[in-house]
KERO-91350 format. One record per residue (C-alpha): x, y, z. Coordinates in steps of 0.1 Angstrom, whole numbers, plus 2048, in hexadecimal, padded with zeros to 3 digits. Each point is the difference from the previous one (the first is absolute). Layout:
KERO-91350
XYZ...
//
This chain:
KERO-91350
506C5083A7ED81281B7FB8267FE80B81381F7E981B80C8178158168098257FC82080A7F081A8158117F981D7E87DA7FF80880780182581881D7FE7E98157EA7E37F981A81680B81D80B81F7EC7DB80A7FA7F87FB82581E81580A7F681D7EA7DC80080C80C7FF82481881D7FB7E58157F17E67F981B8137FD8218098258047DB80A7FC7F67E781A81A80D8187F58247FB7DB7F78058097EC81F81381E80F7E48187F77E87E98128167FE81F8028258017DA8047FC7F97E781D81A8128157F08217FA7DD7F38098107F28208118218087DE8137FD7EE7E681581C80181B7FC8268027DB7FE8028027E781C8188178127EA81E7FC7E27EB80C8127F281E80C82280A7DD80E7FF7F17E181181A7FC81C80C8238057E48157F381A8127EB7FB80A7DC81980B7E67F182380080B8038248257FF7F58118227FE8247F87F68167E87EB80E7EB81E7DD7FC8107F37F47DF81C7E77FC7FB7F38247DA7FF7F98067E87E381B7EB8107ED7FA8217EA7E57F08177F37E681B7E580281F8177FD8217F180081681F7F87F782580280E8247FF8107FA7DE80681D7E87FA7FA7DB8078217EE7EB8198137E87E780C7FE7EC8217FB7DB7FB7F97E18148017DB7F67E67E680A8057DA8057F17F87DF81D8137EE7ED8207F680F8238057E981B80980C8237F87F081F80F8098227F280D8198197E68187F37E47EB80F7F081481C7DF7F98107DD8007F47FF7E17ED7DB8047F67ED7F77E08038247F682680380780F7DD8008237F78098127ED7E481B7E78088117E67EB8077DB80281B7EB7F07F17DE8008217F17F681481281B8238087F48017E47E77EE8107E281181A7EB7EC81F7F780C8207F17FE8228117EB80C7E27E67E48058008068267F98257FB7E37FA7E97F17E781780281481F7F381F7EE7E17EC7F88018087DA8127E27EF8017FB7DB7DD7F37F68107EA7E48157EC8197EE7DE80381B7F08177FC7F982581D80B81480B7FB8247FF82480D7DD8108037EF81B8137E57FC81A7E881B80D7F87FF8257E081280D7EF8008217EB7E17F68197EB7ED81B7FB7E57F98017DB8167FD7E080D8217F68068097DB7F67EF7E081A7E48007F87F88237DA7FF7FA8077EA7E28157E98147E77FC81A7E07FE7EC8087F47DD7F27DD7F88197E57F68047FA7DA
//
């Protein structure tokens, strides 16, 4: 008699069960890291787009952010060189606009002129538009510039500091999102 070298049904089912358990443990972590990388890339793009808008306003119109003296002019200054698809939206007490890449830029109504290195204007960007959930507590600690130092996650709503010469990340979470090396 010849001996068969096939797997039994029990061996196949045990192997599939082990693969299923390993997949169930690793897939959520992969999804979280993928989302965080998407937010990080989006934030870098938002800062870059703002820097391009500021540079183009200076080059083409000889106008700097420090020349702005009210909230509406500041919003128009930024939107002039960006691909805006919807504007004049109110989010809480902020005025916002959406760009073609799906980002929502929020400008606090308190922003008034003199966006210089000594007195920067701070705006916020939601790189996930309206799709990403974020609590009011997280939003407040981000826009205040003093987030929890123990928080290691990357989120979709971050602050950007606008000066007369460009845009930079504002706050610890924003700086970590922009500059921290990949692990």
